[in-house]
C-alpha positions as a Python dict, from the first residue, in 0.01 Angstrom:
ca = {
    (1, 'X'): (0, 0, 0),
    (2, 'X'): (389, -54, 7),
    (3, 'X'): (326, -410, 90),
    (4, 'X'): (78, -463, -171),
    (5, 'X'): (301, -311, -451),
    (6, 'X'): (559, -542, -295),
    (7, 'X'): (374, -877, -330),
    (8, 'X'): (279, -778, -669),
    (9, 'X'): (613, -690, -785),
    (10, 'X'): (726, -1039, -699),
    (11, 'X'): (470, -1139, -938),
    (12, 'X'): (468, -944, -1204),
    (13, 'X'): (732, -952, -1492),
    (14, 'X'): (613, -982, -1812),
    (15, 'X'): (380, -669, -1875),
    (16, 'X'): (290, -362, -1694),
    (17, 'X'): (17, -309, -1414),
    (18, 'X'): (-32, 14, -1270),
    (19, 'X'): (-226, 38, -927),
    (20, 'X'): (-426, 328, -852),
    (21, 'X'): (-442, 356, -481),
    (22, 'X'): (-781, 489, -259),
    (23, 'X'): (-580, 760, -224),
    (24, 'X'): (-494, 836, -620),
    (25, 'X'): (-159, 738, -560),
    (26, 'X'): (-24, 584, -879),
    (27, 'X'): (200, 252, -882),
    (28, 'X'): (355, 103, -1176),
    (29, 'X'): (455, -243, -1155),
    (30, 'X'): (664, -425, -1462),
    (31, 'X'): (701, -290, -1800),
    (32, 'X'): (646, -362, -2133),
    (33, 'X'): (291, -470, -2268),
    (34, 'X'): (59, -610, -2216),
    (35, 'X'): (-45, -293, -1979),
    (36, 'X'): (-376, -320, -1759),
    (37, 'X'): (-449, -73, -1517),
    (38, 'X'): (-689, -102, -1182),
    (39, 'X'): (-808, 103, -915),
    (40, 'X'): (-868, 16, -544),
    (41, 'X'): (-1139, 180, -423),
    (42, 'X'): (-1166, 57, -89),
    (43, 'X'): (-891, 97, 126),
    (44, 'X'): (-1032, -222, 324),
    (45, 'X'): (-935, -442, 18),
    (46, 'X'): (-538, -389, 16),
    (47, 'X'): (-513, -602, 401),
    (48, 'X'): (-712, -889, 248),
    (49, 'X'): (-562, -904, -62),
    (50, 'X'): (-211, -944, 96),
    (51, 'X'): (-374, -1200, 395),
    (52, 'X'): (-552, -1391, 109),
    (53, 'X'): (-531, -1309, -237),
    (54, 'X'): (-741, -1624, -397),
    (55, 'X'): (-1037, -1488, -230),
    (56, 'X'): (-1023, -1148, -161),
    (57, 'X'): (-934, -1066, -536),
    (58, 'X'): (-1276, -1189, -663),
    (59, 'X'): (-1475, -1043, -336),
    (60, 'X'): (-1313, -703, -448),
    (61, 'X'): (-1431, -697, -807),
    (62, 'X'): (-1789, -830, -718),
    (63, 'X'): (-1800, -578, -447),
    (64, 'X'): (-1695, -278, -720),
    (65, 'X'): (-1440, -231, -488),
    (66, 'X'): (-1147, -318, -723),
    (67, 'X'): (-1209, -199, -1108),
    (68, 'X'): (-1029, -218, -1426),
    (69, 'X'): (-979, 114, -1565),
    (70, 'X'): (-728, 65, -1851),
    (71, 'X'): (-845, -307, -2022),
    (72, 'X'): (-1082, -538, -1872),
    (73, 'X'): (-1106, -821, -1579),
    (74, 'X'): (-993, -1080, -1839),
    (75, 'X'): (-677, -910, -1958),
    (76, 'X'): (-589, -813, -1552),
    (77, 'X'): (-599, -1202, -1487),
    (78, 'X'): (-443, -1309, -1808),
    (79, 'X'): (-174, -1111, -1660),
    (80, 'X'): (-168, -1216, -1339),
    (81, 'X'): (-202, -1611, -1443),
    (82, 'X'): (64, -1551, -1714),
    (83, 'X'): (323, -1438, -1461),
    (84, 'X'): (223, -1649, -1182),
    (85, 'X'): (229, -1998, -1380),
    (86, 'X'): (159, -2294, -1226),
    (87, 'X'): (164, -2389, -852),
    (88, 'X'): (49, -2220, -543),
    (89, 'X'): (301, -1897, -530),
    (90, 'X'): (498, -1763, -212),
    (91, 'X'): (473, -1676, 125),
    (92, 'X'): (97, -1641, 283),
    (93, 'X'): (-75, -1757, -54),
    (94, 'X'): (134, -2083, -44),
    (95, 'X'): (85, -2118, 332),
    (96, 'X'): (-289, -2119, 251),
    (97, 'X'): (-261, -2351, -32),
    (98, 'X'): (-109, -2601, 204),
    (99, 'X'): (-333, -2555, 504),
    (100, 'X'): (-658, -2612, 254),
    (101, 'X'): (-506, -2917, 111),
    (102, 'X'): (-410, -3060, 482),
    (103, 'X'): (-847, -3006, 527),
    (104, 'X'): (-963, -3075, 188),
    (105, 'X'): (-1123, -3420, 265),
    (106, 'X'): (-1348, -3250, 517),
    (107, 'X'): (-1427, -2954, 317),
    (108, 'X'): (-1508, -3209, 45),
    (109, 'X'): (-1714, -3494, 245),
    (110, 'X'): (-2000, -3494, -6),
    (111, 'X'): (-2218, -3737, 114),
    (112, 'X'): (-2586, -3750, -97),
    (113, 'X'): (-2763, -3445, 58),
    (114, 'X'): (-2425, -3198, 81),
    (115, 'X'): (-2406, -3313, -315),
    (116, 'X'): (-2740, -3211, -356),
    (117, 'X'): (-2727, -2843, -186),
    (118, 'X'): (-2391, -2786, -385),
    (119, 'X'): (-2557, -2854, -719),
    (120, 'X'): (-2846, -2638, -661),
    (121, 'X'): (-2639, -2344, -553),
    (122, 'X'): (-2481, -2350, -910),
    (123, 'X'): (-2697, -2576, -1155),
    (124, 'X'): (-3036, -2436, -1021),
    (125, 'X'): (-2999, -2088, -1134),
    (126, 'X'): (-3242, -1930, -1388),
    (127, 'X'): (-3277, -2107, -1698),
    (128, 'X'): (-3222, -1785, -1849),
    (129, 'X'): (-2883, -1746, -1753),
    (130, 'X'): (-2732, -2050, -1944),
    (131, 'X'): (-2944, -1940, -2227),
    (132, 'X'): (-2723, -1657, -2302),
    (133, 'X'): (-2353, -1842, -2319),
    (134, 'X'): (-2388, -2151, -2343),
    (135, 'X'): (-2491, -2321, -2702),
    (136, 'X'): (-2866, -2439, -2800),
    (137, 'X'): (-2763, -2779, -2668),
    (138, 'X'): (-2631, -2632, -2331),
    (139, 'X'): (-2331, -2857, -2331),
    (140, 'X'): (-2159, -2726, -2009),
    (141, 'X'): (-1843, -2875, -2045),
    (142, 'X'): (-1503, -2869, -2266),
    (143, 'X'): (-1589, -2819, -2631),
    (144, 'X'): (-1385, -3021, -2896),
    (145, 'X'): (-1165, -2803, -3142),
    (146, 'X'): (-1084, -2938, -3439),
    (147, 'X'): (-904, -2600, -3560),
    (148, 'X'): (-911, -2264, -3418),
    (149, 'X'): (-1203, -2201, -3660),
    (150, 'X'): (-1457, -2357, -3492),
    (151, 'X'): (-1777, -2214, -3369),
    (152, 'X'): (-1902, -2335, -3022),
    (153, 'X'): (-2182, -2539, -3148),
    (154, 'X'): (-1957, -2696, -3397),
    (155, 'X'): (-1701, -2751, -3129),
    (156, 'X'): (-1969, -2886, -2879),
    (157, 'X'): (-2103, -3157, -3134),
    (158, 'X'): (-1718, -3244, -3206),
    (159, 'X'): (-1717, -3293, -2826),
    (160, 'X'): (-2048, -3553, -2836),
    (161, 'X'): (-1920, -3759, -3148),
    (162, 'X'): (-1558, -3784, -2981),
    (163, 'X'): (-1679, -3910, -2620),
    (164, 'X'): (-1936, -4152, -2842),
    (165, 'X'): (-1621, -4288, -3032),
    (166, 'X'): (-1477, -4413, -2712),
    (167, 'X'): (-1752, -4592, -2594),
    (168, 'X'): (-1789, -4837, -2876),
    (169, 'X'): (-2169, -4783, -2916),
    (170, 'X'): (-2402, -5018, -3073),
    (171, 'X'): (-2763, -5046, -3085),
    (172, 'X'): (-2980, -5222, -2789),
    (173, 'X'): (-2693, -5103, -2540),
    (174, 'X'): (-2798, -5021, -2237),
    (175, 'X'): (-2576, -4673, -2128),
    (176, 'X'): (-2539, -4453, -1801),
    (177, 'X'): (-2473, -4103, -1815),
    (178, 'X'): (-2341, -3953, -1468),
    (179, 'X'): (-2422, -3606, -1423),
    (180, 'X'): (-2642, -3583, -1725),
    (181, 'X'): (-2694, -3221, -1746),
    (182, 'X'): (-2949, -3057, -1949),
    (183, 'X'): (-2950, -3404, -2150),
    (184, 'X'): (-2816, -3331, -2453),
    (185, 'X'): (-2563, -3597, -2464),
    (186, 'X'): (-2796, -3862, -2373),
    (187, 'X'): (-3026, -3763, -2646),
    (188, 'X'): (-2693, -3739, -2926),
    (189, 'X'): (-2636, -4089, -2810),
    (190, 'X'): (-2952, -4236, -2850),
    (191, 'X'): (-2975, -4043, -3158),
    (192, 'X'): (-2638, -4180, -3298),
    (193, 'X'): (-2655, -4525, -3206),
    (194, 'X'): (-3015, -4656, -3125),
    (195, 'X'): (-2884, -4728, -2789),
    (196, 'X'): (-3123, -4694, -2430),
    (197, 'X'): (-2971, -4391, -2199),
    (198, 'X'): (-3022, -4312, -1824),
    (199, 'X'): (-2937, -4004, -1711),
    (200, 'X'): (-2854, -3883, -1384),
    (201, 'X'): (-2863, -3550, -1211),
    (202, 'X'): (-2936, -3411, -869),
    (203, 'X'): (-3010, -3033, -1037),
    (204, 'X'): (-3400, -3042, -997),
    (205, 'X'): (-3381, -2785, -1298),
    (206, 'X'): (-3183, -2980, -1519),
    (207, 'X'): (-3401, -3306, -1438),
    (208, 'X'): (-3698, -3148, -1535),
    (209, 'X'): (-3565, -2960, -1875),
    (210, 'X'): (-3402, -3282, -2002),
    (211, 'X'): (-3740, -3486, -1935),
    (212, 'X'): (-3890, -3191, -2118),
    (213, 'X'): (-3639, -3234, -2425),
    (214, 'X'): (-3656, -3624, -2443),
    (215, 'X'): (-4072, -3585, -2459),
    (216, 'X'): (-4022, -3338, -2715),
    (217, 'X'): (-3789, -3491, -2937),
    (218, 'X'): (-4017, -3879, -2956),
    (219, 'X'): (-3686, -3998, -2748),
    (220, 'X'): (-3920, -4076, -2417),
    (221, 'X'): (-3921, -4467, -2458),
    (222, 'X'): (-3520, -4464, -2505),
    (223, 'X'): (-3411, -4191, -2250),
    (224, 'X'): (-3511, -4109, -1910),
    (225, 'X'): (-3351, -3890, -1682),
    (226, 'X'): (-3344, -3957, -1281),
    (227, 'X'): (-3317, -3724, -984),
    (228, 'X'): (-3064, -3949, -858),
    (229, 'X'): (-2705, -3980, -682),
    (230, 'X'): (-2491, -4228, -859),
    (231, 'X'): (-2448, -4407, -560),
    (232, 'X'): (-2810, -4521, -553),
    (233, 'X'): (-2817, -4662, -902),
    (234, 'X'): (-2813, -5045, -884),
    (235, 'X'): (-2895, -5134, -1277),
    (236, 'X'): (-2616, -5280, -1540),
    (237, 'X'): (-2497, -5069, -1810),
    (238, 'X'): (-2301, -5154, -2102),
    (239, 'X'): (-2151, -4813, -2117),
    (240, 'X'): (-2121, -4571, -1840),
    (241, 'X'): (-2009, -4164, -1957),
    (242, 'X'): (-1990, -3928, -1694),
    (243, 'X'): (-1877, -3534, -1819),
    (244, 'X'): (-1783, -3275, -1595),
    (245, 'X'): (-1946, -3425, -1277),
    (246, 'X'): (-1617, -3600, -1144),
    (247, 'X'): (-1496, -3279, -1009),
    (248, 'X'): (-1787, -3236, -769),
    (249, 'X'): (-1711, -3592, -652),
    (250, 'X'): (-1460, -3519, -348),
    (251, 'X'): (-1116, -3674, -294),
    (252, 'X'): (-1248, -3874, -59),
    (253, 'X'): (-1481, -4012, -250),
    (254, 'X'): (-1320, -4149, -546),
    (255, 'X'): (-1248, -4482, -441),
    (256, 'X'): (-1618, -4512, -371),
    (257, 'X'): (-1700, -4346, -712),
    (258, 'X'): (-1488, -4611, -931),
    (259, 'X'): (-1598, -4905, -738),
    (260, 'X'): (-1952, -4821, -779),
    (261, 'X'): (-1873, -4774, -1157),
    (262, 'X'): (-1734, -5117, -1173),
    (263, 'X'): (-2033, -5275, -1018),
    (264, 'X'): (-2237, -5104, -1257),
    (265, 'X'): (-2082, -5214, -1563),
    (266, 'X'): (-2174, -5527, -1734),
    (267, 'X'): (-1853, -5781, -1767),
    (268, 'X'): (-1755, -5643, -2102),
    (269, 'X'): (-1841, -5281, -2016),
    (270, 'X'): (-1677, -4973, -2084),
    (271, 'X'): (-1674, -4609, -1903),
    (272, 'X'): (-1532, -4307, -2013),
    (273, 'X'): (-1475, -4030, -1746),
    (274, 'X'): (-1405, -3638, -1869),
    (275, 'X'): (-1265, -3410, -1603),
    (276, 'X'): (-1113, -3120, -1545),
    (277, 'X'): (-764, -3204, -1414),
    (278, 'X'): (-440, -3074, -1266),
    (279, 'X'): (-61, -3070, -1381),
    (280, 'X'): (106, -2934, -1071),
    (281, 'X'): (-24, -3238, -876),
    (282, 'X'): (-271, -3311, -588),
    (283, 'X'): (-397, -2971, -465),
    (284, 'X'): (-699, -2771, -322),
    (285, 'X'): (-994, -2590, -405),
    (286, 'X'): (-959, -2230, -531),
    (287, 'X'): (-1115, -2041, -220),
    (288, 'X'): (-1303, -1798, -446),
    (289, 'X'): (-1418, -2070, -676),
    (290, 'X'): (-1557, -2264, -377),
    (291, 'X'): (-1737, -2026, -195),
    (292, 'X'): (-1898, -1872, -478),
    (293, 'X'): (-1934, -2076, -812),
    (294, 'X'): (-1848, -2473, -708),
    (295, 'X'): (-1913, -2570, -326),
    (296, 'X'): (-1742, -2908, -238),
    (297, 'X'): (-1561, -2903, -612),
    (298, 'X'): (-1217, -3015, -639),
    (299, 'X'): (-994, -3044, -975),
    (300, 'X'): (-768, -3370, -921),
    (301, 'X'): (-428, -3478, -1090),
    (302, 'X'): (-378, -3765, -1256),
    (303, 'X'): (-207, -3920, -939),
    (304, 'X'): (-500, -3905, -763),
    (305, 'X'): (-738, -4066, -1011),
    (306, 'X'): (-539, -4356, -1102),
    (307, 'X'): (-492, -4555, -781),
    (308, 'X'): (-852, -4506, -710),
    (309, 'X'): (-960, -4667, -1065),
    (310, 'X'): (-657, -4944, -988),
    (311, 'X'): (-799, -5011, -642),
    (312, 'X'): (-1136, -5096, -778),
    (313, 'X'): (-1035, -5332, -989),
    (314, 'X'): (-1062, -5145, -1334),
    (315, 'X'): (-862, -5137, -1632),
    (316, 'X'): (-726, -4789, -1794),
    (317, 'X'): (-779, -4867, -2150),
    (318, 'X'): (-709, -4482, -2285),
    (319, 'X'): (-635, -4143, -2152),
    (320, 'X'): (-612, -3848, -2336),
    (321, 'X'): (-522, -3486, -2242),
    (322, 'X'): (-727, -3184, -2386),
    (323, 'X'): (-511, -2880, -2352),
    (324, 'X'): (-625, -2567, -2488),
    (325, 'X'): (-980, -2678, -2555),
    (326, 'X'): (-1119, -2554, -2248),
    (327, 'X'): (-978, -2224, -2236),
    (328, 'X'): (-1124, -2176, -2573),
    (329, 'X'): (-1517, -2267, -2485),
    (330, 'X'): (-1475, -2054, -2220),
    (331, 'X'): (-1378, -1772, -2438),
    (332, 'X'): (-1645, -1819, -2610),
    (333, 'X'): (-1869, -1849, -2287),
    (334, 'X'): (-1754, -1536, -2214),
    (335, 'X'): (-1800, -1318, -2490),
    (336, 'X'): (-2136, -1454, -2520),
    (337, 'X'): (-2177, -1370, -2174),
    (338, 'X'): (-2068, -1008, -2231),
    (339, 'X'): (-2287, -971, -2545),
    (340, 'X'): (-2596, -1069, -2299),
    (341, 'X'): (-2474, -895, -1974),
    (342, 'X'): (-2743, -669, -1928),
    (343, 'X'): (-2983, -916, -1974),
    (344, 'X'): (-2848, -1102, -1688),
    (345, 'X'): (-2850, -809, -1504),
    (346, 'X'): (-3215, -781, -1536),
    (347, 'X'): (-3229, -1129, -1413),
    (348, 'X'): (-2994, -1080, -1094),
    (349, 'X'): (-2796, -759, -1060),
    (350, 'X'): (-2462, -610, -1112),
    (351, 'X'): (-2303, -782, -873),
    (352, 'X'): (-2422, -1127, -995),
    (353, 'X'): (-2287, -1021, -1331),
    (354, 'X'): (-1951, -938, -1206),
    (355, 'X'): (-1915, -1242, -1005),
    (356, 'X'): (-1968, -1403, -1318),
    (357, 'X'): (-1774, -1214, -1522),
    (358, 'X'): (-1472, -1312, -1283),
    (359, 'X'): (-1553, -1629, -1264),
    (360, 'X'): (-1509, -1730, -1666),
    (361, 'X'): (-1219, -1473, -1705),
    (362, 'X'): (-1022, -1665, -1405),
    (363, 'X'): (-1133, -1973, -1528),
    (364, 'X'): (-1033, -1915, -1869),
    (365, 'X'): (-667, -1762, -1774),
    (366, 'X'): (-648, -2075, -1526),
    (367, 'X'): (-661, -2303, -1848),
    (368, 'X'): (-439, -2093, -2033),
    (369, 'X'): (-140, -2066, -1776),
    (370, 'X'): (-262, -2215, -1465),
    (371, 'X'): (-190, -2584, -1520),
    (372, 'X'): (-537, -2683, -1601),
    (373, 'X'): (-643, -2938, -1869),
    (374, 'X'): (-890, -3208, -1913),
    (375, 'X'): (-866, -3571, -1858),
    (376, 'X'): (-1061, -3837, -2077),
    (377, 'X'): (-1012, -4147, -1923),
    (378, 'X'): (-1142, -4473, -2109),
    (379, 'X'): (-1175, -4807, -1830),
    (380, 'X'): (-1293, -5159, -1843),
    (381, 'X'): (-1325, -5465, -1643),
    (382, 'X'): (-1147, -5667, -1908),
    (383, 'X'): (-810, -5584, -2095),
    (384, 'X'): (-1031, -5710, -2444),
    (385, 'X'): (-1339, -5476, -2437),
    (386, 'X'): (-1174, -5218, -2627),
    (387, 'X'): (-964, -5260, -2986),
    (388, 'X'): (-568, -5307, -2963),
    (389, 'X'): (-560, -4952, -3133),
    (390, 'X'): (-693, -4593, -3124),
    (391, 'X'): (-840, -4648, -3494),
    (392, 'X'): (-1179, -4684, -3425),
    (393, 'X'): (-1200, -4344, -3264),
    (394, 'X'): (-1139, -4200, -3586),
    (395, 'X'): (-1343, -4452, -3796),
    (396, 'X'): (-1634, -4385, -3588),
    (397, 'X'): (-1625, -3974, -3611),
    (398, 'X'): (-1566, -4038, -3999),
    (399, 'X'): (-1848, -4223, -4014),
    (400, 'X'): (-2067, -4007, -3784),
    (401, 'X'): (-1954, -3648, -3904),
    (402, 'X'): (-2262, -3422, -3935),
    (403, 'X'): (-2297, -3041, -3937),
    (404, 'X'): (-2388, -2860, -3575),
    (405, 'X'): (-2680, -2729, -3795),
    (406, 'X'): (-2801, -3096, -3775),
    (407, 'X'): (-2764, -3187, -3419),
    (408, 'X'): (-3147, -3225, -3387),
    (409, 'X'): (-3192, -3419, -3709),
    (410, 'X'): (-3274, -3784, -3648),
    (411, 'X'): (-2932, -4006, -3740),
    (412, 'X'): (-2974, -4370, -3849),
    (413, 'X'): (-2818, -4610, -3650),
    (414, 'X'): (-2498, -4723, -3759),
    (415, 'X'): (-2285, -5029, -3601),
    (416, 'X'): (-1940, -4949, -3449),
    (417, 'X'): (-1666, -5032, -3689),
    (418, 'X'): (-1451, -5159, -3453),
    (419, 'X'): (-1709, -5443, -3284),
    (420, 'X'): (-1532, -5823, -3357),
    (421, 'X'): (-1448, -6005, -3039),
    (422, 'X'): (-1104, -6133, -2922),
    (423, 'X'): (-754, -5984, -3010),
    (424, 'X'): (-811, -5894, -3319),
    (425, 'X'): (-1013, -5580, -3178),
}
């Protein structure tokens, strides 16, 4: 317990953490607010926390071997992350991070069969689970908050509209959605601009749900969803969009990914890639997240993505950094999950609920304090494929702004406000 206390004392400087040991001993670390208290029930947790805290902390909470007795799991993790800041820390934690980075290409060798299994691990869970915390359109990625008062539904609608604006849509275009989720973005694009959409997913549950939605909304003739890996697609598309999928590609496959994007784009084509990113440079996947939530996943640094784009022969035409948008999205998901927690417990069990609590809370804390952000990267095969200024994005959004309550209403097609050719664009 003494060694654990010393380790925590190196971390906690702002705020106070009280640790109650297995024998009832009370240890105070730091001072001031916030003030959080935890209790370690199982003494076997202590050496595991010392040797591999990134994995052991989440496992201890899942197993009920570590309890938060004053505050909640988010408050505890927020206290830790706000003191840790960026980077991989010190001592054993730093050594493990270096080792993980050295072997990450092996760990993320996501051939097609492995990618299918990784996707099934997370996305083929019960539909009822995702109903408990996502918005009605099941947008399972960073929302776009124009103001602090935006609801989750409003912010997710704004995200779809923002992406559509960057795609410079016009009637009749062929759109490819790589990692199409439950189909919400593809259906939105088809309604918003009278385009033809093909969505790719590796999740059998998402595929079935998306196909039903397309049929029920009467868009089955213009929107289809395929159970297919992006490496197997051979069509040609005017626009490509990918939201929340690049994190599953694997660092060793970046060049392959962007070469495929280039092959699938028409000569005047434009692609927008929306992904979580890291601000502290290349690293490795978090051990707990990799084991329990997203096997094979990795959050890239911009310095890892841009070389792959360059090597594929694509131009980067726009990059936008979304900073705290995902923290607010995760906060909304976490609150909804906790409100409906008992519904989830009936499907799975209390251990699963604690796992999901830890997942949502740790991710929110990481986006607030741990250097995680989102990138929206626009690429094209030709420099003249997009306008010279970014005004076209706001112009589109002004024309297409609708209330979140009207998300499923048919929208009359309107040509993109910036579609003239040559240097005047």
